[in-house]
N, C-alpha and C positions, 0 to 999 in steps of 0.2 A: 483888561480886553487880550492881552495877552498871551494868561497864565493861562486865561479857559477857552484859548483856542491850545494850549499846549494841552490843557488837562482833559478834551473831549479826543482828542484826538491823541494818546494816551488810552483813554479808558476805551478805544475803536481795534486800538491795536490789542491791548489787553482782553476783549472782549472776541477777538481772531484767534486769539494765542488757548482763550480757555477753550471754543469747540476744536481746532485742534486735536488739545489735549484728550476732553470729553469722547470724541470720534473716533484718532488714537486708541484709546483704554473700550473704546466701543468694539473694534476689531480687535484687538488684542485678546479679546473671552470671545469672538465666534469665530472668528478667525473666516468669514466667510471671501470668496472671489471679491465677488464685488463690494464689497464692504469695504475691502481694502482698496477698492483705488478709489471710492471715498473719503478716503481716508487720510492717504499720500496727495490727493486734494486739495482736500482744508487742511491740512498741512500745512503742507507749501504755500497754502495762504498767509499762513499761521506767523510761515516761516518771514516771509516779504511784509506781514505790516511790522509786525518785530523789530523786522532788521533794521524798517524806514528810521525806527521813532532813533537809531545810531546816530551820531556823529556823522556825518558823509565824508564819503572817499570813495574812490572810483571804483577798487574790487568789490567793494559794499554794494556798490552801484550796482554791481556788472548779477551780482545773487539777487540779486531783492527782483529785480529785474526776470532771470532766467524761473528763480522760484514761483515770481504770477503765473508767467508762461509755462511752467509745467502745472500749474495749476487746474487754468483752463484746461489744457490737453488731456489733464487723467481725470476730470470730468465729460469730459465729449470718453474715453474711454468705461469712465462709470457708463456709458448708456449701451457703449456697447458691450456688454456685458450682456442687458438685458435681450438688445435689437442691434446685429452684431454690422456693422459697417460692411459695406460692398467693399470688395478691392482697392475699387479707382479711390475709390473715399478714404479709403483709408490710408494710400499714397499719400494721397493731396495735404490730410491733414497733419502726415510727417515730414512734408515740404514747409506745408506752412508756417509750424513749431519752425523748423531750423531757422528760414526766411525769416519769423515775428526778433529770435533771437540774435540774429547775425543784427540787427537793426533797432536791438536794444542797443548790442554790446559798440554799434557804432554813435550809439546819441551817447550815452555815456563817456565816452571814451574822445572817438575822432573829433565831433558834433559839439560839443560840449559846451564851448564857446561861442559857436558858429550859429550861422543870422539866425534868430527866434524861431521861425516862421518854416526854416528846414526841420527842429529836434521837435517845431509842432505835430509837421506830416508827422516825424517816425514815431513819433509818441502814439498818435492818432492810426496810424501800421500799427503798433502793436496793442494797440485799443480792440481794437477788428476783430483783429486776430485770437485773445482773450475774449472777445464777443459771439465770434462766430463758434470755439470751440464748446463756449456753451450755450448759445440761443438756441441753436440748436436740439442739443438736448429738453431744457425743460423749455421747450416749441412740444415736443413728442411727447411729455409727460405728462403735462398741458393737457393736451389731447387723449393723452390714452387714461388718464381720471378718467375721463367720464361715462366708464365700461366700470369700475373700478368702486367695491364695493366703500362705505362714509367714510371710516377711517381713510380708509389707505389711498382714495380719492386724495381728501384731505390732508395727509405725508404729501403727496405726492407733489401742489397742490401752493399747499406751502414752501415747501424746494426748489420747484417755480419759478414766483413770486421772490422769494431768498436774491437769487442769485439775477432776474431781470435785476431789482432795483440797484445788484453792485452793476449791470451793466449804466443803466440809467444817469449813473452814479458819474459813475467812469466817462463818458460820452460828456456831460456836462464839464465835466472839471476839463478836459483838454481841450476842447472848444471853448467853454466860455472862455478860458485868458486870463487876462487881468484883470477883467470883473467882477470875476467868482472869487479873488484873493482877500478881499476881503476880512475883516474879524469874523460876522454876521453868517457870512456865504458858509466860513470856512465851521464855523462850529454848524451847522445847519443841515449842509453834507458829510460831514462829519458823526453827528447823530440820525441819523438817515441810515448810513450806515451800520454802526453802532445797534439799528433795530436791526436789519440784521439777520443780526448770530443769532437770538432765540426764534426767532423765522427758521432756519435752518436748522436748528438743534431737536423745534419741534419737530418739522418731518423728521431722523431720524431715532432720536431717544422722546418719547410724546410722555409726560407723564399720564396717568390715571383719570384724574380728573377731566382733562384734554379730551382723551379716548371719548370717556363715556358721554361728553357732552354732543360732538363730532360722532356719536353711535344713536344720538334718540329718533334721530330721524328713522331708522332701521328699528327702533321698539318694535314697532304697528307688528313689522312679517314676525323679530325674533318671539313674539305671543303668538305670533299663527302656526310659526314650526314647532314650537311647543305644544298648542291646540291640538294640532293635529296626530300628536300623539298620546294625544290622554282619548282620543277616540279609537272603542273597538274596532278594531277592524283586524280580517288575518296578517299572519304574521309577513308573506310576501308585500300584499298594501304596506305598512308600517315599513317600510325595505325602500319601497319605491318611495312613498314620500320625503324618508330619513334623506337617500341617495341626491332627492331634487330637493331641498332645504339648502343643504347641504350646497349646491354648488350656486345655491345664489346666496347666501349669505357668506362666504367666500370669496363670493366673485371672481369661481373656477371657471377654465370652459368645458368641466364634467366632471362626473361621479361615479362612486358604485361603494357598493355594501359586500363582505365579505364574510360570510359564515364561518363559525368556527372547522369549521371540514377543509375550508379555503375555497370556498367555490361562492362564486358569482351570484347570489340570486337580486341582483337587484342593481338596476345603470341608468343615467339621465344623462343626455348631453355626448352617450359612444355605446357602441355596441358589447356584444359581452364579450365576444373573443380579444377583440379590443384589451377590452380589460382587464381579462388572464393573459396575456401577454406583458402588460404592463405589472401587471405582480409578479408571474414570474421572473420579467430581465427588471430587476431591482434597476442596471446601470442602463437600461434605455428607455427609464419610465418617463419620460419629457417633463420633468416636476415634480411625480408625483409628492399629494402628503397626507400622511397615512395616519393616523387615531384610530387604537384601540377596541372593542365595544370588547367589554369584560360583562361573556354569556353561561351561564349555564352551563351549555357542552364544551367549553374554551371559550380560547378568544378572537375575537373574530375581527375584521375590522374599518371604521369609515371610513375611505379616500376620494379623495381630488385632486384633478389632473390641472395643475398653482399653475396662476398666468405667469407672464417672463415678469412679474413688477415683486412677486409674493416671497422671493430670501428676504431684505432688504426691508420694504415699505407695509406685507400682510401678515406680520408679528400679532400684530390682537387680533384678525381675524385665526391666525391656527388656532389660538387661547381658546377663543369663544368658538368653535371648533371645538373643541377637547371639550371644552363644558358641554356641547350640544350632543355630542357622543357621549356622554354620561346619563344622557338623557335618553337620546336613543337607545344604547341596550336597556334602561330599566322600557322602556315600553313594548321595545320586543320577548322582552323575559317577563313582562304582566301578560303580554297578545300570548303566546308559551305557556303561560296558568294558567291564563282564563281562555287556552286552545287543549292540552289534557284537563279541565277540571270541565269539561265542554265534556268530552268525550267520555271521561267517568260517570259522567251521568246519563249518557248517550248508551252508557251497553248498562244502567240499572236501572233502566226502564225500557231496554230487553231485555233481561238480565227478569223485572218484575211482568213483561207481558209474557212472555216466554215459560216462566213457570205454571205463573197463576193459570196458563188455558194448559199447558200442560196435567196441571192438577188438581182440574176445575171432574174429569171427567172422572179417574179415578173416586174420589173424596164422593162422586154424585152417587157412581152406585156404593161406597162402601154403606153412604148415608142409605141410602134403601135397601138394603143387606140389614144394617140393623136398623130402622124401624117396622122388617118383616120379622125379627129375632123378640121387639116388644110387645109386637100386633100377635103374638103365638101365630104366624100362616110359614113358617118353619117346624113348627111346632112346638109344642106346650115347654114353658125352662119352672126348673127348679128355682129355691128363693133366690140362690148367689150366683143361677143364671139371669135373673130381671133384676141383679143389683148391678153386675157386669155391663152387660147390653144398656143400662143407662152411664154408669160411667164415660160407656163408650158413644152414646149418643151426643154425649155433652163435648167428650173429646172432638169429635167430627166438628158439630157447633161452631164450635171455637177456629177449627181447623178450617171451616168453609169460611167464617169472619177474615179469617188472616186473606183469604183465595180475592175475598170482595173487596179485600182492602188493597192487595195489589193492585188489582187489574182496573176499580178508581184512579189508581197514583197512578199508572198508564195509558191509563184514558187521559186522565187531568195533561203526562207531559206531554203527551201530544198533539193536543189540542183536541181528542175527539168526545171530548166529554159532552154532554148536552142536558138542559136542563130541561124538562116537562112540569110550565107551572101553570097555577090553578087557582082559584082561589081554598082557601081552607081557613078551618080554626086550631088557628096555633092549639089550646088546651084539650084538643083532640089526638094532633100532636104529640105534644106531652105525651097526654094518658098512653096510648099504645108504644110511646118507648120506652115508658113504665112498665106492661106488661110484658115488650122482648128481654130486659131486664132481669124480670121479675125470679129465673132460676137461681140463678146470680146472691141475692138476698139470704142471708143468714141467716142466726137466729140472735144473734147481737148487731145487729141492722136492722132501722130503722129507716124505714125510706117513707117519705111526707113530702104530699103531690099540692101546694097549696097555688089553686086555681081562682080565677078571678067567674062572679057570675057571668059573666054578660062575654059572650064569643070576641074572639079578638079578631078577627080576622087580617089575614096577606094572604099573601100570594108569591108562595113561593113552588118548589120542588116539594110535595107531599113527605114521597118517601128516602132522602136523602135528607129534606130535613128534619126526619123520625131519625135517620143516621147516625147527623151529628148530638140530636140528645142524645139517643141510645152511650152513644162513647162516653161522654160526658159522663156519664150516669153510672157505665162501665168504669170508668176509673175512678167517682169516687169508690163507687164500694174495692174495688181493688185495694184502692192508695188509702182506705180507714179499715189494715189490718184489727183493731184493735172495735173496734166495731165504731157507734153510734146514727146522730138524728144523718140521714142525709137529705136536702129541700131539694125539691125540684118545686122553681115558684116561676106563674105567668102570669107577664105586666103588660100594659101598655099604654102609654101615656106619651104624650107632647108628637104623636107622627110615629113613636117606636118602638116595638114592641120587642118585648125582654123574653128568653130563657132562663131563670139564673137556677144554675145547680153546685150547691153549699155542698160541705160534708166537714169535719171534725179528724181529720183525717192527719196525714202522715205532714200535708204542708210543702211546698218545695223553697230548696234555699233559693237568697235572693242569685248568684252566680248562673242556675240554672235557666234561669227564664230565656238568653236570647235563645235555647238549641229548644225551648217548647214545642215550636211549634213550625222544624223543622221535621224538615223528611232525613224517616232515619232515627232522629233524635232523640231524644234518651234520661231523663236524669236517673243519674245508677247511684246511690249513696250506700251505705251498708245494708237502712236499710230496705230498700228497694230493685239490689241485686237479684236477688232471689223471685223474683215477679217476671213475669211473664210478657214478651209484649212487640209490637217492630216498627213501633216512631211511627206510626202513619195516621192514626187514627185525631188527633189533632192537626196537624197539618193537614190533611183532607178536608176536614171539619173546617177550617177556616177557610181553606179554598172556596171550600164552597159556600160557603155562607159568603162571602166576598162576591162569588161568582151571585148570587142574586140578590149581593146590593147591600147588607151587613157584613157582622167583623165577629170576634170570639172576642175578649178579652179576659185575661187571668187578675185575680190575688188573692197573695194565698203569707197564709207568717208559716214558718217553719213551725212545724212542731203542733198545731195548733190548727191546720185546714186551710183551703182554701175554696174563691167562688170562679168559678168559669160562669160568663154572663154571653150565652148565642142573642143577638144585635139583629133584624133584621126591620125592613123599613114595612109597618104595615098600614091595611090599608085601608078608608075611609071608612071611617061605626058604623057599625045600621043601630037605632036606632032601641030601646023596647028589651027588656032586659032576654035573656032564654029560657027553656023550662027548666030551671034551675031544682029546684025539689026534684025532676024525674030523675037529672041529672045524678042528683047526688043519693038519689036511692040506685041506681044502677053502682057508684061506687060503694057505697057501703056490701053492694051480693058481693063484689069486683074482693073487697079488702078481704078476704074471712081465705080467698084460694091464697096471692102470696105469701107464706110467712113474713112479719114486719113491717107489710105492705097501709100505709094510711095514707090514703087519702081527703083531703076537705075542699068545700067550695072558700071562697075568697068572697065577704059579700063587698 
């Protein structure tokens, strides 16, 4: 049993020596004033624990007493680094240190063999003095931890708990007297004292796993902070939220965000003038902690006004703040890019609006004069003049279509595009669209209309639906330079009406699909780079289709052709066939007008 007692005492002494060495090394690396005072306290405690295991002598006992009392005194000085002591309190602490050391000297020298009660009294003075030195700070730390972040709170409480256990053991050991001198009691008290070592250690050097466990209670708040950065908001609001969450996550008293120009753009818990003063006067910053924000314009700063305990207990929060600052940088960059894109889009819309309306008037005038030339109202033209007038009319028509597309795109972007929906026959709309593109059909093309015998009833804006189909047909003609069959098929099934336009042309490469329906999006290849277009047709077509409850889809094989399908909600079907024979006759009569067009009825 005696060997177990010796082992327990040796282990306890070794534990405190190891603790003092670890904290001393930490102070050697960081060299902070607060860390230095705590390192002196723990090293002095380690010295007292180590020397107490050597053979006793008056000189050695005197060194142990002095080291022990200094350990308590420097714990109080550690507290003084965060919350300065009053002048009276400071003087009283120095007097108490001198008195307690004097009592210790008397106990180990003059009264070493005196009345045991007197020795106990002197020991009680020593323990009480040490308890005052350490007890006042640990109570302060425990109370102050209530307002700190989870990791900082846990670290401060572990430190308080460790010293509280030591105070309790010392009082029990002195007041217990001979009743606590049994081997079992000694082993228990030594093991309790040994348990204090890891408690104090994790308060100052907590492992990452333990920090994660402590931080679990704040995970929801951190997720909320990150989610705030993902929501699209103006730069100012993102910065305001970043400052708010930085204060909350860090447990700071205030926070602010500084842009690349050094201007304070957001604050939380502090006014801008004060934040600017703190930023420009780092020597009087009052514990300001700032981490960089890497922005496209340069380096900004996310700053927090740290609490008194941050330099020692807030290292985890500083690391977390750095990680959060990276997310803030990304959020601010995202907002900046989004705002720039929005500005570009707005400029595009304004340009479309301005250019289209400014061009519309002159083109209308030109169109009128060209029509007058063709009709002979301005005099008879010779053959070459008539040919030139025809070319002019075709080009003016192309220009007018481009202007109309620009106007529609501008209306769509501004939310001013309205639909005039009414019951219509999708077959008639497809016929009208085919008539509109008939002048574009050349001898090497053959346009086939594949229409059902029954009406395909839809409730749509007939003019705009015609524009969609005409655009699909004109694209099929344009991107089939080698000719071939172009089919426009109309069908209705399961409540969905479909217009399918297929060609045998160039097809679309796979990597061009994502840009196909975007505004101004054109798929440029060596075979198509010479073809003209604004890139607005398919964009407008899909948007108009979706406004009517439908969509446009595409399937294409490069080099073999493409198939575009306009889908629209079908209206309730009507019973009974339409006048198929008469319609077929009209189709055959029209077939002779535009060369290469073939119209057919589907049974």
